[in-house]
C-alpha positions in Angstrom: -0.7 27.6 -28.2 -2.8 30.0 -28.4 -5.8 30.7 -25.7 -8.8 29.8 -27.5 -7.1 26.4 -28.4 -6.9 25.7 -24.8 -10.6 27.0 -24.0 -11.9 24.6 -26.9 -9.4 21.4 -25.7 -10.7 22.1 -22.2 -14.4 22.3 -23.7 -13.8 19.2 -25.6 -13.1 17.3 -22.5 -15.4 18.2 -20.6 -18.7 16.3 -19.8 -20.6 19.5 -18.9 -20.4 23.6 -19.1 -17.7 25.0 -17.8 -17.7 28.5 -15.9 -15.0 31.4 -17.2 -13.4 31.4 -13.8 -13.0 27.9 -13.6 -11.3 28.1 -17.1 -9.3 31.1 -16.6 -8.0 29.3 -13.6 -6.8 25.9 -15.5 -5.6 28.2 -18.5 -4.2 30.8 -15.8 -4.8 33.4 -17.8 -7.6 36.9 -16.2 -10.8 36.1 -16.2 -11.7 39.2 -19.0 -9.4 37.7 -21.9 -10.9 34.4 -21.5 -13.8 35.8 -21.5 -13.3 37.2 -25.0 -11.4 34.2 -26.2 -14.6 32.2 -25.7 -16.9 34.7 -27.3 -15.2 34.8 -29.9 -15.0 30.5 -30.1 -18.6 31.0 -29.6 -18.5 33.4 -33.6 -16.0 31.5 -35.0 -17.9 28.3 -34.9 -21.3 29.6 -35.9 -19.0 31.2 -38.7 -17.5 27.8 -39.4 -21.2 25.9 -39.8 -19.4 22.8 -38.5 -20.6 19.9 -36.8 -20.1 21.6 -33.6 -20.8 24.9 -32.0 -19.2 26.5 -28.7 -22.1 27.5 -27.1 -22.5 30.3 -23.7 -24.7 30.6 -21.0 -24.6 33.3 -18.9 -21.2 32.8 -17.7 -20.4 29.0 -18.8 -19.5 27.4 -22.2 -19.8 24.4 -23.3 -18.7 22.3 -26.6 -22.0 20.9 -28.0 -23.3 19.2 -31.2 -24.6 20.9 -33.6 -28.8 21.3 -34.0 -28.4 20.5 -37.4 -27.0 17.1 -36.3 -29.2 16.9 -33.2 -31.2 13.7 -34.5 -28.4 11.7 -35.6 -26.7 12.4 -31.7 -29.7 11.6 -29.9 -29.7 7.9 -31.9 -26.6 7.7 -30.9 -26.7 8.7 -27.3 -29.2 6.6 -26.7 -28.0 3.4 -28.2 -24.2 3.9 -25.6 -26.5 4.8 -22.8 -28.8 2.0 -23.0 -26.4 -1.0 -24.4 -24.2 -2.6 -22.7 -21.5 -1.2 -21.4 -17.9 -1.6 -23.4 -14.8 -4.2 -21.7 -12.6 -0.1 -21.6 -15.9 1.4 -20.2 -16.4 -1.6 -17.0 -12.8 -1.4 -16.0 -12.4 2.0 -16.3 -15.8 2.3 -13.8 -14.3 -0.6 -12.0 -11.2 1.8 -11.1 -13.0 4.1 -10.0 -15.5 1.7 -7.6 -12.6 0.7 -5.9 -10.1 4.0 -6.0 -12.6 7.2 -6.3 -12.4 9.9 -6.2 -9.6 9.5 -8.9 -8.8 12.1 -11.0 -9.0 11.6 -15.1 -4.9 11.6 -14.9 -4.2 8.6 -12.4 -7.2 6.9 -14.3 -5.6 7.7 -17.8 -2.0 6.2 -16.1 -3.8 2.7 -14.8 -5.5 1.8 -17.8 -2.6 3.0 -20.3 -5.2 5.4 -22.4 -6.7 8.3 -22.7 -10.0 7.9 -21.0 -11.9 11.1 -21.7 -14.9 9.6 -24.0 -15.4 6.7 -21.6 -16.0 9.4 -18.8 -17.9 11.3 -20.6 -20.0 8.1 -21.3 -19.8 7.1 -18.3 -21.3 10.2 -16.9 -24.1 10.1 -19.2 -25.1 6.9 -18.0 -25.2 8.6 -14.6 -23.3 5.7 -13.1 -19.7 8.4 -11.8 -20.0 12.0 -11.1 -17.3 14.8 -11.4 -16.5 16.9 -8.9 -13.5 19.7 -8.7 -10.6 20.0 -7.1 -10.2 23.8 -6.1 -6.9 23.1 -5.0 -5.5 20.8 -7.9 -7.7 22.7 -10.5 -9.0 19.3 -11.6 -12.1 16.7 -11.6 -12.1 14.0 -9.2 -14.6 11.1 -10.7 -16.8 9.0 -7.8 -19.4 6.5 -8.4 -23.0 7.9 -8.1 -25.9 6.1 -6.0 -27.1 5.4 -9.1 -24.6 3.2 -9.8 -24.5 1.8 -5.8 -28.7 1.3 -5.6 -28.2 -0.6 -9.8 -25.6 -2.7 -8.1 -28.3 -3.8 -5.2 -25.7 -2.7 -2.5 -26.1 -0.3 0.3 -22.4 1.0 0.2 -19.1 0.8 -1.9 -17.9 -1.1 0.7 -19.7 -4.4 0.2 -18.2 -4.5 -2.9 -16.3 -8.0 -3.2 -12.6 -7.4 -1.8 -13.2 -3.8 -1.3 -11.1 -3.5 2.0 -8.5 -5.5 0.2 -8.3 -4.1 -3.3 -9.2 -0.1 -2.0 -6.0 -0.3 0.1 -4.1 -2.3 -2.5 -0.4 0.3 -2.3 0.6 -1.2 -5.5 -1.3 1.3 -8.0 0.0 4.3 -5.6 3.8 3.4 -6.0 3.2 2.8 -9.5 1.3 6.0 -9.7 4.2 8.0 -8.1 6.6 6.5 -9.7 5.1 7.8 -13.3 4.9 11.2 -11.7 
């Protein structure tokens, strides 16, 4: 797989801009090579006139929808972020609440499906947040204070049966077996 496709894939699943250094660390390539490939991606998407764009701000890149489709995308996001959560989103949010911080890979393993779009939706709604673990070079997801406040509780430990469910080692054993 070439460098540009790797950058493109990471930008696609990321809900926020990614720094050249972060991309270089994840791909295990020199910063200058990643910067050059990222700049080429920006040009490629501009020339392609597609529904997606790769933009650059300072030393960060992000994949976004094209400006021509802004109104359509805004309407969709409004519906997605104000409507009720889907059952898969509720399942993912519950897992994050009880087991967070949790990596995308572990969430995918628990649910049995790719959760990238669900995570993006929950991030957009402000229900979860992502923090990069620099040692493991992956994001870990946790619920936000807004989510806790929305539930009317003071702490995540006040969730029903939190002590029992957050410490249940059945899921831990399953995740270890799949590694």
